[in-house]
N, C-alpha and C positions, 0 to 999 in steps of 0.2 A: 240783277237787283241789288241795291245798297241794303245792307245790313240793318235792322232796328235798331238804335241806340238801345244800351246795355242801362239798367235801372241804376237810379242813384244809391250809392250806398250811406245812408246815415243812421245804421242801428245795426245791430247781430241778427234781427231779423230779415232785414233786408236780404240775405244770403240766399233764402227760400227762394226770393223774388229772381237773383241774380241766376240760381239753379236752373229756374225754370226757361230764364233766356239763355244761356250754354247748353251744350250737349251735354247730360248730367247720366255717366253708366252707374252711375252708384243707386239708381232707382229708376233707372231703366229697362222695361221688357225685353226691347228689342235686343240691347248688348247680351244681357244674361239669356238669352237665347242664342246666344252665337252669331248675332246677325251685324255686330258692328265689327271692323277691323282696326286695331289699333297700333300705336308704333310710338318712337320713344323721340320720331324726329323734330317733333315741335318741342318738346321739353329740354333736348339738348340745344333748341335752337334758342329758345327765350332764359336757358341758363348762360348759355355765352352772351347775350345779351345785358342779362343783368351782371355780368361778371362774375359770375362762379361763387355763389354766394358761400356755401358751404367747402369752399377750397381752404385746404389744412387745417379744417374744424375736426378733429375724429368722430367719427359716424357707427352704432352699432344699428344694423338694421337686421328686420324680424320677418320673417315669412312663415306660413303655417298654418294649416286649416282651423286650427282652435289653440288657443292660449298665446298669441302672439301680441296681443294687448295687453294682457296681464305680463307676460314677459317684458314689456317694454316698460310699464308702469315699474316693476321691479326693480329693474336694470335702472332707471332714472333713479329711484329710492337710494341704491346701494352708493350708486355716484354722489348722489346727494349727502349722505353720510359721512362722508370726509371732506364735504365741503367743496364740490366741483358744482360749476354752475353749469345746469342742464338745460339743454334743449329739445322737447319731445313732441314729436308729430304721431296724431292717432287718429284714425279713423275703421266705423266710425265715429261718433261722438253719443253719448248717452241720452244727459238732459239737454245738453246747452252748444250751438259751435265751438262757443270760446275751447271747450274741452278739447280741441283738436291738437290747440298751440299752447303749451304748456314750457313756461321757461322760470326756471328756477324751483320746481314742483307746485307751480299754481298755474291756471288761465291766465293767459295773455290778456293784456285790457284791450277794451272793445276798441276804440278808438284806432290803437296802434292795426290792429287786425285789419281793421277796414284799411287804413293807408296802404299797409302791405299789400292787400288785393288788391286796389287802386295802380299802383308801384307795377305791377304785373301785368292788367288788364294794357295798361299806359303804353308800358313794353311791348307788348303783343301789339298794338294798332287794334285799328275797327274792322279792318278787315277778314284777318287770320286770329279771332280768338280762341286762346287756348279751350279745353273741356274743361268743365266746372271742376273738376278733382284736380286739373292740371294746375289750376288757378289758385288751389287751396297749396297744392302741394308747393310750388313755387313760393307764394307767400308767406309758408312757413319759413322755407329755407332763407330768405330774403330777412325775415324778420329776424330770426336766429344770427342771422351775420351783426345787424344793427342792436343787438341785445348783447352782441361780446361772449357767448357762451360758450363754455371750455369743451363742448362733449355734446353731442346732436346724436337722439336715439329714435329711427325711424319703423312703424310699423307699415308693410305691405298693404296695400289694398287688397287687391284681387293678384292670387297668382305669384308671378315675382318677374319673371323674364322681363317682361312688357309693360308691367306696370307701372306708373309715373315716377313713384321714387324710385326707380333704378337706375336713375344717373348719377347716385353718387356712390364713391370710391370707399368704403367701407372698412375699418380696423376691422371689426367682427362682424360676421353674419352666421343668421341661426335659421336654421328650420325647425320648428317644433312639433310637428304633428304632420302626421295626412289622414284626409278622407275625400272619399268621392262627394266632392262639392264643387259647384260651378263645371259642371263635366261638359256642359255645352262651351262653354268659353275654355280651360285649360285642356280638355280631351277626356275620355271615357275610363281610360285603366289607372290606377295609382302611380303606375310608372308615368304616364304622361305627365299626372299633376307633379309627381316627384320633379321630373325634368323643368317643368314651367318655375316651380318654386325655389330650385336649385340655380335657377339662373340668375340670383340676389349674388352667387360667388363670384368674387372677383381675382384678379390674378394678385396674387400676393397677401389676401385678406384671411384672417382668422377662420376657419369656419367651425359651427358646433354643429349637431343634429339630436333632436328628442328621440326618443321611443316611438320608432314606425315598425310598426309588422310585418310588412311587407317587406321578405327579402329581394324582389325587384327593384322596388323603389329603394332602398337601403342602398342597394348598388348603383342605380341611376346617379343619385347622389354621390356617391363614391367617384364615380368613373366624370361626374363634372367636376368634382373639388382637383381630380387629376389632372383634367384638362387644363384647368385657370392655375395649377400652381397654389391652391389654396390648401392650407393645411388643417385637415379635420378632427375634430375630436367629436367621438361616437359616444349615443347613450349605450351602458353595457358595456362598453369598453373603456377609455379613458376618462367618461362620465358614469360614478358608479354609486348609487343612493340605498341606504337602509334604513327604512323606515322607522321612528320611535315614538313610543308614548306620547311627547312632551316638542318631539319634532323628527329631525332626520340629521344620519351621518352622510358627508356628502365626500367621496373621495373624487381628487383631479389629480392630474399629474404636478407633482412635486408639492401638491397640497391636500389639507384634509381638515375637516369641520365639521364642529356637532353644532346645529341651528335649528333657531324654531319654526315651525312652520307657519308660512305667509296666513295671511286673510286670503279666501277666494276658492272655498269649499274643495272639493273630492282632488281638483288636479291642482292643488296649493302648493303640493313639497314638488312635484315636477317643473310646475313653472318658477319656483322659486330657485332650484338648482340650475336650471338652464339660464336665468337669469345670470347668477354667480358667474358660471360657465362664462356668459357671453362678454362680461365686464374683466373677468380674468384675462380672455385672450384679447379683449381690446386694449388692455395695458400693458400687453407682452407685446402689442404691435405699434404703436402709440405712445408718446409723451404723456402719459395721464400723470396726477397725482393723486393718485389710486394705489393703496397696498391690500394687498388678500389677509386682512387683519381680522381674524375670528368676532372680536367684541362689535367692531364696525361692520360687519356683513351682519351679524345679526339685529344690531341695530336699525339698520336700511331695510331687511327684509319685515320688520317689525312695525314699520313706519309706514310703508305701502298701503294706501285705500286703495281698493279695486272696486269700484260700480258695478254693479249689474251682475258682479260673478259672486252667485250665492248670497247676494244681498239681504239683511235683513232690513224691510223697509217699516216695521210694526213695532213701536215698543214695547207693547204687551201682548203681543199676540207672534205666534210663529208663522210668518207669512216673508217669503221671500220672492227677488226677482233676479232672473238670472237670462242673459242672453244668450244663452244656448241654442242653435240650431241645428245640431248634427246629430245622427244618433248616438254617438258617444259623449257629446258635450248633454245632450238632455238628458240621455239615460243616466249619466253621472249625478247629474244637480238631483233628479228625481228620486235617486236612490240615496242621497248625503241627507236629502231633506226627511225621507220615510223613515231610516236606521236614527237621526235625531229625536223626531218628534212625530212621528208617524206617518201613513200616506195623504201625501197632500190632496187637493183638492187644484189638478193643472189647469191653470187659464193656459189658452195656448193659440198663438197666431203664430202664421209661416207665410213665409212667402212662396210664388207658385214653383220657383227652382227647386224648392228642400223637398228632400226626401221623406214624404209626410209617413208613408207606412213603415219605412225603416224607424224614423224619429217614435212614431208609436209604439213600435215592437219592443224600441229599446226602454218607452217608460213605464211599458204595461206593468209588468210585476211590481210597481213601486208606488201607484198611484191611486186615488179612490176615484172621483167625478172627472170627465174631462169635462171642459168648458171651453168650445172653439171660438174665437174671436178674430174679427179681421184685423190686421198691419194696418196701421196710415201709410198711403200710397197708393199707385196703381198697380204691383206686383203681388198684391195679397192672392193669397189662396184662399176660397170661399169658407165661411164657419161651415156650412152646410155639409160641404165636400170632406173637410179635415173629421165632422163629425161623421159621418157616413164609413169614411176607414177606419174608426175606431168601433163605431158598433160592428162593422165585422170582424175586429181582432176580438171581441168581446168585452168590450169596457162600457160603461155607464155614460152618457155623453149627453151634454146640451149645448146649444148656441146662443150667441152675444149678437147684437144687432154693433154693438159697440164696447170699448174698452171700460165706459162707466158702468154698461148694462153688465159687463162678465166680472169684475169685481161686485155689484151688488148681488147677482147670485153664487158669487164664493163665499161672501160674507155670512148670506143664508145657510148655504150648505157646511161651512167649517165650525160657522157659531162661536164663541170667545176662544175655545180650547182648541180647535184644530187648527193642523197645517194647510197653507196654500202656496204654490208658487206660480208666480206668472213668468212665462218664458217663449223663446222662439223667436224673437228678433229684437237686436236694440233698437229697432225705431218703436216696437211696440212697447217695451219696458222700460223707456225713455219718456214715453209720453205720460207718465203718471207724476204728479206734483208730490213728491215726499214731504212737501210741508206739510199736507192735510193729515199729515200720521204724526207729526211731533208732538201733540199734547196727549197722544193716548185714547181718544175719544171713541169712545164703543160705537158712536151714532155716526162716526165720520162718512160712511156710505150715503150719508143723504148730502154733502156738501163735496163730495168728494172732487178735482179739479183733472180734467186728462186733456191734452193738448188735441 
């Protein structure tokens, strides 16, 4: 039976229609329940057809349970501070599809993105189309070659070993952190997850490992590095940090820096240090025009903008959004807001595969009321179920029918002085139109726009 024709791409919004027409693992409940098997065969085939678009371009490849998007954006900023033209591929986006395709520090032009996607679909042919994530990944790689970037920074989607991005040959590869997430896809133990994420280490690359508490997971990453001949720098060994009131001191082999803390909430120092290490390591393996100079590194860290990482969304109120959806990331964001502005009203939506009870246990010491709301899409946990878990943990809870309703309730509870944190999913926190907050109108909730 012939496949239905794919929808024409006239604007970025049409990528939603393309996602519906192709296999979309990002939003597929079946995939996140471990029901879909994946391989790199189609990616490798299309990479050959497209003549290996990233061949000869140094790549920084970043995996991890949390912090990988922040490390990518910080690495981009570090490179750009020394005049290097960078292509950065991120997933998921926060506000708009074009955020996934960054060239020289800005989202690529709409027309260019659509043309790159069309080029990939044409190369694939009508009978064997790639998945949606494979399409976007190859489109980014194709576009970065066209844009003549000097370096490419790539964020892994899920896992690492079988992720669509793992056709690259990185100059440096980073595993930022590990938590028990996507367990039905990656495996139930931290050592299983470590093995999948360490799958991005390639022969001869320079590797960086962030703070990981599990000794067995750390040993798995060491084993994978040894097996692939990858030189590994580890947190607490080759990478050492001492926090200071105004920033942090960073020690790397043959380098020592005193640096400001970048934006990004409670994990900013860790992410900043890992980004510096990743770029230093890449420069050791590839002919980059980048020097480990402290003033330029400080400038790069300070210039990075990290959307939805403890990001303030209201000019007059302590209202924040954060994409955190693991116990460590959500608990850290709640604590960060609470210690600065008092216990926040937590507006939370979680996908079905997230560890709701563990997330709420981590958040419980730091929050006031929990408002449970659905996440856009088909994978959302029911707000009523999330609220029930909160009640069993002793939290005061409410439910909302959608994000608009949740923010209205938060406005009533927090008042003009109270704090609020919107968290749990990038799909959720990206559904709010920040322009509605820009004038500081205290009656914003009557006209707030949520997509």
